N, C-alpha and C positions, 0 to 999 in steps of 0.2 A: 504493500500500500504506500501511497505517496506520503501520507501523514499517519500519525498514531490514532488520531480521531477521524471519524467519517467525514468526508468532504461535504461542505454545504452545497445543496443542490442549486444549480444555475439554470434549471429547466425553464422556469418562467421567463428569465431574461433571454434565453435562446428563442423562445416563441415570439417575444417582443422584437428582437433583432431580425428574425426571419421575416416578420411582417413588413419590415422596412427594406428588404433585400430583393434583388432581381434574380439571384442565383446563389447556390451554396456549393462549397467544395469540402469534401470529407476525405481524410487520409488516415490510414493506420500507420502510426509513426514507427520508423525503423530505428535500429541502434544508432545509425549515423545522424539521425534527426535529433537525438537527445543525449548522446554520450558526452558532448561538449559541456553540458550542464553539470554532469557528475564528475568530470575530469577536466577541470579548467586548463586551458593551454594546449590540450590535445587536438582540438578541432576548432575551427571558427564557429562562433555562435550562430545558430539559425537552423532552419529545416530546408528540405529540398522539395522543389515543385517538379512533378513529372512533366516530360515534354508535352504529352497529350493535353494536359491542363494549361500549360504555358501557351500553347498554340490555339486554345479554345476561345480566347477573348475574355476569360474570367478575370485575368490580371491585366494591368496596363501593358502596352506593347514595349518590347525592348528595342534599344537602338545602340549602335556603336558610336559613342561620342568621343572616344579617345583615338585620334588619328594615328598616334604612335603604336597603339595596341588595338587594331581593328578586330581582333578575335574576341575582345571583351564587350559584351552587350550588357547594358544597364538600364534600369527604370526605377524611379522613386515610387513608393507606395505607402502613403501615410496610413497607419493602421491603428485601430481601436481594440483594446484588450479589456473587456468588461470585468474579468476576474480581478484585475489590479486597478482598473479605472484609468489606465495610462493611454495616452496618445503617443505613438512612436513614429519617428521619421524613418520608417523602414525602407528597404530597397531590395531589388532583385538583381542578381548578377549571374550572367551565364558566360562561361568560358567555352566557346565553341570548339576549341581544340582539345578539350578534356572529356567531354561526354554530353549526353542529351539533357541532363537535369539542370535546373536553375536554383541557385542558392538564395533563400529569402533571409535577410539579416536584419539586425537591430530588433530583438524581441525580448520580452521579460524573462530573465534568467530563471527565476524561481519556479515559474510555471512548468518548465521542462526538466526540473531536477527531481530525482527520486521517483520517476514514473515507473509503473509496472509495464512489462513488455506488452506490445500490441495496443498501447493507448492511442487515443484518437485526437486529431486536430480537425476542428470544424471551423470553416470560414464562410463569410457572406460578402457579396458585393452589394454595397448600399445603393439604393436608387438615388438618394440625395446625400451629400457629404454630411458626416457627423463630426463637428469641430475639425473640419478639413480632412478627416479620415474618409477614405473611399472604400475601405474594407474593415471588417471586424474578425477577430480570431478568438477561439476558445480551445483550451486544452483539457481533455477529459480522461482521467485515469481509467484504465480498462476494468478495474475492479469496482468502480463506483456504480451506484444505482443509475446515474444519468447515462452512463455508457450502455447499460442494459436497455434503458428506455429508448435511447437513440437508435441502437441497432435494431430493436423491434419495430420502431416507427418507420425507419427507412428500409426495413426488410433487408438488412445486410446479410449476405451469404458468408459461409465459412471461408471461402477463398477470396474475399474482398481485400483489395489493397488501397484503391483510391477511386473517386468518382465525383461527378457533378450531379446536383439534385435540385429539384424544384422546391423553393422555400415553403410552398403551401403544404408540403408533406409533413412539416412539423406541426402545423395547425390541426391537421386531421390525420390520425394514424390509419394507414391503409393496410391493415393486417389481412384483410380478406378482399377478394374481388367484389366490385360493386354489385354485381348481379346476385352473388351469394348472400350478401347482407340484405339486399332488397327482397330476396325470396324469404328469408327468415322473418323480416318485418311483416310481409304479407301473411305468412303462416300464423304469426302471433295475433295480428288483427283479426284474422278469420276465426281463430280459436276463441278469442274473447267475444266476438260477435255472436257465435253460436253457443256460447256457454260451455266450451269444451277445453278451457285452458288447463284444468287439472290433468286431463288425459294427455294433452300435448306435452306438458311438463314431465309427466311420467314416461312418455316415449323417448325423451331426450335426457332423462335424469342420470342414466348410467353412461359414464365415459368408458370407452373400451379399455381393457386392461393394457398395461404397457407392452406386453408381449404381442397383443393383437395389433396395436398401432405400429410397433416395430416391424412386424411381419408385413403389414400393408405398405410400409415405407420401402422395405426391401423389394417387394414386388413392383412398386412404382419405379425403383431404380433399375431393376432388370428390364422393365418394359421400355424405359427411356434410353438405355444404353445398349440393349441387345446382349447384355452379359447374362449367362445362364446361371451363375452361382457366385459365391464370394470366396472361391478357392484362392487362397493367397499365393499359390504357385502358378496361377494363370493370370492374375491381375498384375499389371505393371506397377500400380500404386495401391495396394490393399488398404493402407491406412487412410488415404485420401477418399477412397470409396466409403469407408465406415464414417468418416467425418461428414461427407456430403449427405449420407443417409440419415445419420443421427442428428446433425445440427441444422440441416436445411429441409429435406423432404419430410422427415418425420414431424418436425415442428409445425410445418404447414398443415399437415393432417390433423395434428393434435389441436391446433388453434380453431379449426373448423368445428370439431366436436365440442371444444370448450365453450365457444361463443354460444352455440345453441343451448347448452345446458345453463350457463351462468346468466345469459341474457333473459332466459325464461324465468329463472329464479328471481331475478331482480324485478321483472315486470309483475310477477305474481305478488311480490311484497308491496309494490307501489300502488296497485289497483285496489288494494283492500281498504284504502282510506278515501274520503270524499275529494281531497285535493292533494296536489303534488307536495306542497310544503309540509303538510301534516304527515304525509306518508314518509317523507325523508327524515323528518325529525323523530317521529315515533319509531320508525323502522330502522334507524341508524345502527343499533347494535346488531340486528340481523343482517343488514347490508354489509357491515364490517366483517361479520363472520363468513359471508359468502365469498368476499374477495380474499380473506385470509386463507380460506380453504382452497381457493383457486391457486394462490401462490404456492402453498405447501405441496399441492398435487403436482404442479409443474416440476418442482425440484425432485420429487420422488420419482416421477416418470422418467426424467432424464437419466438418472443413475441406473434404474432397472433396465431400461431399454438398451443402454450401452452394453450391459452384460449380455443381453440377448444377442446383440450383433457380434460380440466376441465369440459367443458360443457357436453361432452360425459359421463364422470364419474358421473356427477350429474343426467343426464337423465337415465343412466342405473341403478342407485341406486334409481330411482323413487323419487327423491328429488325435491321439488318445488323451482323454482328459476326464476328470471327475469334477462336477460342479458342486460348490457349497459343501464340501466334505467337512465333517466335524472332527477337529483335531484338538482334543482337550477342551479348553474354553475358546478355541479359535475356529473360525469358519472362513478360510480363504475363498475367493471367488472361483478360482480354478486351480486344481492340482494336476500336473502333467507327469506321469500318465494317470496315477491314481493314489488314493490314500495308503494302500498297502505298500506300494513301492517307496513312498515317502517315509513311512514309519520304520521301514527296514533300512533307512538311509545310513544309520550309524555303522552298519556292518557292510555296507556297499559303497561304491564310489559316489562322491558328492554330486557327480554330474548326471546321475541316472534320473533325476526328477527335478522339477522346478515348480515354483508357485507364480501364477500370473494373476495380479489384482487389477481391477478395473475402476477407474474414477473419471467421470466426465470432466469435472473440475477438481484441481488439487487443493489450492490454498494451503492450509496447514494440515489437511486431513491425511496427507501422505505419511505423516509421522506415526499414524496408527500402526504402520507396518514395522516400525522399529520395536514395537512391543510384541510382535508376533514372530519370534525366532524359529526358523525352520532349518533343518539340516539339508538345505539345498539353495540353489540360486533363486533370487527374488526379483521379479520384474513387475513394473507398474505401467499399465497402458492408459493413455489419456488422449483427448482431443483438445486439451486446454493449451492456448497459446500465450498465457499470461504468467507463466512460472518464472520466478526471479532467478538470477544467477546464483544468489546466495542459497536458495533452496536446492538448486541443482548440485552445488558443492556439498551441501549437507547430505543429500541422497547418496552421492558418490562415496562419502565417508562412511555411510551406513551400509554400503555394498548393494544399493538398490539400482537396478537398471531401469531407465525410463524408455517406454516405447511410444512413439508419436507418429502421426501421419507424415508421409514423405515430404509434402510441401512445407510443413512446419519445421522439419529437421533442417531443410535448406534455407528457410526464410531469414531475411535480414531483420525481420521484426521481432524475432525471438532470440534467446540465448542458446538454443539447442545445438547449433552447428559448432560451437566452441567447447562443448562438453563431451568427453569420450564415453561417459556412462549413458548417453542418450543415443538411441538408435531408432531408425524408422521401422514401421511394421514389416516392410520387405526385408530389411536386414535381420530382424528378429526371426522371421520364419526361415530365411535362407541360412543364416549363420548359427543361431542358437538352437534351432531344431534341425534343419536340413543337413548341416555339416557336423555340428557338435553332438546332436542327439537324434540321429536318423531313426533310431529304434522307436521313437515316439510316434512315428507315422505308420499307419496300417498299410500293408502292401496291397496292391491291386488284386 
C-alpha cells in the first residue's frame, strides 16, 4: 500500500473533472513510470506517454524548437493535480532517436512514491482551461477502492495497458449492455404491474454456484477461441488463458446474474412504502445488508472459481492431483500427486510431491503458507499483478515459488521479471512437472 492508512477517496472529484473534460487517458503505470520517485537520481522524474496516445491529439502537439538538436521534440502542458491542489508547468519531451515514447515531466513527486505495482494514472483534457491548466492528472494506487471502482466502471480487461475513454463513462457505469439493462427494467415493471414481483424475485434469487459460473466462462472461452481444452501443454500461454477466463469472461457472466438478483431485491424493498424517501430511510438497514452481501459474495466467488480453473488445467494436462486433502489441521488447495505420497515424503525424495495453492489476490494472505510446512516444494498460483517487490523477496526467503500468467511475468508493470522465484504457468508445467516431475503426468 502507498500509505499505512487507507487513501481518501477522490471519486467524487474525478466525476466533477470528467464532466469538464472532452477526453480521458488511462494508463497502468510501469516501473519506469514510478521508480524515479522511490530512487531519486536514478531516472528523470515523470511518466511516459505511449506513441499511440501522443499521436491521438489528446496532448498538445510536439515540435522541434531547438535547431541544434532537431531530434528533440517538445511541448508545454500546464497540468492540474487535484490530489495536491498544484498547478504544474509540465512539459512533454520526445527524443526521436531513442524510441517511440514521450516523457511527461514536472509532476508531484509524492504522488508517484510508494505505489503498488500496476497502479493507475488517469488524465483528462479540459474543455476550458482551469487556472491555465489544459489537462488534469490523478494517480490511483492499485490496491485502493477507487482503483477497483475505476476498473469496473471503465470495464478494464486483465490485459489492459493504456487507452483513451469517453469522460461520460465515469458518470454512468456501463457494466452491462444497454439492451440487457432495458430488458431487466421491462421485466420488473411487468412483474409489478401484474402483481407477480415475489415470483420474479424468487426466479432470480439464486446466483449460480461459483463452479457453474466458472464452467460457463470456460465454455465461452472455448467457443470464442476455438480451443478444445485448457491442456497447459497445448496452450502457448496457459496462465494468460486462466487470467482472461477468471478476470474478464467470468466476471461479465457473474455481473449479469448479480444485477438481476440485487436489483430485484432493492426494488422489492423500495415499493413497500408509499414514497421513495420513506422507503430509503426506513429500509436503509436492509438496503445496506443487500449491498454488503453482494460485496462479500463477489470476493468469495473469485477465490473459489480460480481453484476450479486450476483444477481444470490440471485435469486437462493429465496431471495427478488431490484437491483439498486434509493434512492434520491443514487443507492445501492441491497436493500433487496425492496425500499418501506427500505423507510418505520423509522416507522418499523431497521432489516426489508438491503443494500448489491458489489465491486470486495475494496481499498478505500468502503468509498463511509459511505456517503450513510440508515436506515438499510449495508453489502459489495467482493472477494478481499488484504484488510488491518486498513480498516477492519474503516469499523467496520462505522457499515459496510464485506462478503467474505469462504476460504478467514479462510485464514492465510488475516486479515479476526480476525475481527468480516467480515463474509463468508455462514454465511451471514444463519445468516443475514436465522435466523435474514427469511421473506426475498420467501416460496416454
